[in-house]
C-alpha positions as CSV (number, residue, x, y, z in Angstrom):
1,M,-49.0,5.2,41.4
2,A,-50.4,4.7,38.0
3,N,-52.2,1.3,37.8
4,G,-50.1,0.3,40.7
5,I,-47.1,-0.6,38.5
6,T,-43.7,1.0,39.2
7,L,-40.7,0.5,37.0
8,Y,-37.2,1.2,38.3
9,G,-35.1,2.1,35.2
10,A,-32.7,4.6,33.7
11,R,-32.0,6.2,30.4
12,G,-29.8,4.1,28.2
13,S,-30.3,1.0,30.3
14,G,-31.8,-2.4,29.9
15,A,-35.0,-1.0,31.3
16,V,-35.8,0.8,28.1
17,P,-37.2,-2.2,26.3
18,V,-39.5,-2.7,29.2
19,E,-40.6,1.0,28.8
20,A,-41.1,0.3,25.1
21,T,-43.3,-2.8,25.9
22,L,-45.4,-0.9,28.4
23,T,-45.8,1.9,25.8
24,L,-47.0,-0.5,23.1
25,L,-49.3,-2.2,25.5
26,E,-50.6,1.2,26.7
27,V,-50.2,0.1,30.3
28,P,-49.7,3.1,32.6
29,Y,-46.8,3.0,35.0
30,S,-44.8,5.1,37.4
31,L,-41.1,5.4,36.5
32,V,-38.3,5.8,39.0
33,D,-35.0,6.7,37.4
34,A,-32.1,4.9,39.3
35,Y,-28.7,5.5,37.7
36,T,-26.9,2.6,39.4
37,W,-23.6,3.4,37.6
38,D,-23.4,7.1,38.6
39,H,-20.6,7.2,41.1
40,D,-21.0,10.9,41.6
41,D,-24.6,10.4,42.7
42,P,-24.9,7.0,44.5
43,A,-28.2,8.0,46.0
44,S,-29.8,7.8,42.6
45,G,-28.9,4.2,42.1
46,D,-29.6,3.3,45.7
47,Q,-33.3,4.0,45.1
48,V,-33.6,0.6,43.4
49,L,-32.5,-1.2,46.5
50,K,-36.2,-0.9,47.7
51,A,-37.1,-3.3,44.9
52,N,-33.9,-5.2,44.0
53,P,-31.0,-5.9,46.5
54,M,-28.8,-6.5,43.5
55,R,-29.0,-2.7,42.9
56,Q,-29.8,-3.3,39.2
57,V,-32.4,-2.1,36.8
58,P,-34.9,-2.9,35.5
59,A,-37.1,-3.9,38.4
60,L,-40.9,-4.0,38.1
61,V,-43.1,-3.7,41.2
62,L,-46.6,-5.0,40.7
63,P,-49.8,-3.7,42.4
64,S,-49.5,-6.7,44.8
65,G,-46.1,-5.5,45.9
66,E,-44.4,-8.4,44.2
67,T,-41.2,-7.5,42.4
68,I,-39.9,-8.9,39.1
69,T,-36.3,-8.4,38.1
70,E,-34.3,-9.5,35.1
71,S,-35.1,-7.8,31.8
72,A,-36.0,-11.0,29.9
73,A,-38.3,-12.2,32.7
74,I,-40.1,-8.9,32.8
75,L,-40.6,-8.7,29.1
76,I,-42.0,-12.3,28.9
77,W,-44.3,-11.6,31.9
78,L,-45.7,-8.5,30.3
79,A,-46.3,-10.2,27.0
80,E,-48.1,-13.1,28.7
81,T,-50.1,-10.9,31.1
82,Y,-51.3,-8.7,28.3
83,P,-51.8,-11.2,25.5
84,Q,-54.1,-8.7,23.6
85,G,-50.9,-6.9,22.7
86,R,-49.6,-9.9,20.7
87,L,-46.0,-9.3,21.7
88,A,-45.0,-12.9,22.1
89,P,-46.0,-16.3,20.6
90,P,-48.4,-17.9,23.0
91,P,-47.9,-21.3,24.5
92,G,-48.5,-23.9,21.8
93,D,-47.5,-21.6,19.0
94,S,-44.8,-23.1,16.7
95,K,-42.6,-20.1,17.3
96,R,-42.8,-20.3,21.1
97,T,-39.7,-22.5,21.5
98,Q,-37.4,-20.2,19.6
99,F,-38.9,-17.2,21.3
100,L,-37.9,-18.5,24.7
101,R,-34.6,-19.7,23.4
102,W,-33.5,-16.3,22.1
103,M,-34.9,-14.3,24.9
104,T,-32.8,-16.3,27.3
105,F,-29.8,-16.2,25.0
106,V,-29.8,-12.4,24.8
107,S,-30.1,-12.2,28.6
108,S,-27.5,-14.8,29.6
109,A,-25.0,-14.8,26.7
110,I,-24.9,-11.1,25.9
111,Y,-26.6,-8.7,28.4
112,S,-24.9,-10.4,31.4
113,L,-21.5,-9.6,30.0
114,Y,-22.0,-5.9,30.6
115,W,-21.6,-6.5,34.3
116,V,-18.0,-7.3,33.5
117,K,-17.5,-4.8,30.6
118,D,-18.8,-1.8,32.6
119,D,-16.4,-2.3,35.5
120,P,-13.5,-4.7,34.7
121,A,-12.2,-4.3,38.3
122,R,-15.1,-6.5,39.4
123,L,-13.1,-9.5,38.1
124,V,-9.6,-8.1,37.4
125,P,-8.2,-5.9,40.2
126,D,-5.1,-4.9,38.2
127,P,-5.9,-1.9,36.0
128,A,-3.3,-3.0,33.5
129,G,-5.5,-5.9,32.5
130,H,-8.7,-3.9,32.0
131,S,-8.3,-3.0,28.4
132,A,-7.6,-6.6,27.3
133,L,-10.5,-7.8,29.3
134,E,-12.9,-5.2,27.8
135,E,-11.7,-6.0,24.3
136,R,-12.3,-9.7,24.8
137,V,-15.8,-9.1,26.3
138,L,-16.7,-6.9,23.3
139,N,-15.5,-9.6,20.9
140,R,-17.5,-12.2,22.8
141,I,-20.6,-10.0,22.5
142,S,-20.1,-9.6,18.8
143,D,-19.5,-13.4,18.4
144,C,-22.8,-14.1,20.2
145,W,-24.8,-11.7,18.0
146,G,-23.3,-13.4,15.0
147,I,-24.2,-16.9,16.3
148,M,-27.8,-15.8,16.9
149,D,-28.0,-14.1,13.5
150,S,-26.8,-17.3,11.8
151,Q,-29.6,-19.3,13.3
152,V,-32.6,-17.1,12.8
153,E,-34.6,-16.5,9.6
154,P,-36.4,-13.1,10.1
155,G,-39.3,-11.8,8.2
156,R,-40.2,-8.3,9.1
157,Y,-39.1,-9.2,12.6
158,I,-36.9,-11.8,14.1
159,L,-39.5,-14.5,14.5
160,G,-41.4,-13.7,11.3
161,D,-43.9,-10.9,10.5
162,D,-45.1,-10.1,14.0
163,L,-43.3,-7.7,16.3
164,S,-42.4,-9.3,19.7
165,V,-40.7,-8.3,22.9
166,L,-37.7,-10.2,21.5
167,D,-37.3,-7.5,18.8
168,L,-37.6,-4.7,21.4
169,Y,-34.9,-6.5,23.5
170,V,-32.5,-6.9,20.6
171,A,-33.1,-3.3,19.4
172,A,-32.2,-2.0,22.8
173,V,-29.2,-4.2,23.7
174,S,-27.7,-3.8,20.3
175,R,-27.3,-0.1,21.0
176,F,-24.8,-0.9,23.8
177,R,-21.1,-1.3,23.0
178,P,-19.7,-2.3,20.6
179,R,-22.5,-0.2,19.1
180,R,-24.6,-0.7,16.1
181,S,-22.0,-0.5,13.3
182,R,-20.4,-3.7,14.5
183,F,-23.8,-5.3,15.2
184,Y,-24.8,-4.6,11.6
185,E,-21.5,-6.2,10.4
186,V,-21.9,-9.4,12.4
187,A,-25.7,-9.7,12.4
188,P,-26.9,-8.3,9.1
189,K,-30.3,-10.1,9.2
190,M,-31.2,-8.8,12.6
191,G,-29.7,-5.4,11.6
192,E,-32.6,-5.0,9.2
193,V,-35.0,-5.8,12.0
194,V,-33.7,-3.4,14.5
195,R,-33.7,-0.6,12.0
196,R,-37.4,-1.3,11.5
197,V,-38.0,-1.2,15.3
198,D,-36.0,2.0,15.5
199,I,-38.4,3.9,13.3
200,D,-41.7,2.4,14.6
201,P,-43.7,5.6,15.0
202,R,-45.3,4.4,18.3
203,L,-41.8,4.3,19.9
204,H,-40.1,7.3,18.2
205,A,-40.5,9.6,21.2
206,L,-39.4,6.9,23.6
207,W,-36.3,5.9,21.8
208,K,-35.3,9.6,21.3
209,D,-35.7,10.4,25.0
210,R,-34.6,7.2,26.7
211,M,-32.1,5.7,24.3
212,G,-31.3,8.2,21.6
213,F,-28.5,7.8,19.1
214,H,-26.1,10.4,20.3
215,E,-22.9,10.9,18.5
216,G,-20.9,7.7,18.3
217,W,-23.8,5.4,19.3
218,E,-23.8,3.7,15.9
219,G,-20.0,3.8,15.6
């Protein structure tokens, strides 16, 4: 495997910001696509069980055989392991506190809600309640984006003028439902940032292939 690093991921998933980070860092890696939500092809998703018993992507397997799961943890680890890429404020930097705050916020307050949204039956067995649950989850996601937007003062990027893995994380997760049009409405300051990340020429091919704006993705 390339450089001994293997990433378990999938198109349109939370593994894509990890792919974007590895691309910017120019770190070679092997990719295993594991579509954990594909009920017609469960063997695809089962591949990730080798690395993550939660059967979730992303999962990053290091040359030592150690595995890192959880998207925020992987992104922080990559930024710290390859500091030459300057993709996170280093320890001691005045922006470090807010970097850690918002990386954790996106993971715990927003990204985690998709476990419920993607399959309401996990918490509500009665199908009659699924639509209401999904609507409330999407509203909660929007509210959280709005809360974050009200407390950041971006420059070119969320933490100022330097691109970080936080920008890649938000650019990817904001493509999930309720899609970008609502994100732009509730988080206008970060909306300008993610548009900038979208058109970064170093990531153009990756975004197009792994998380492209198909019809309806911004609506």
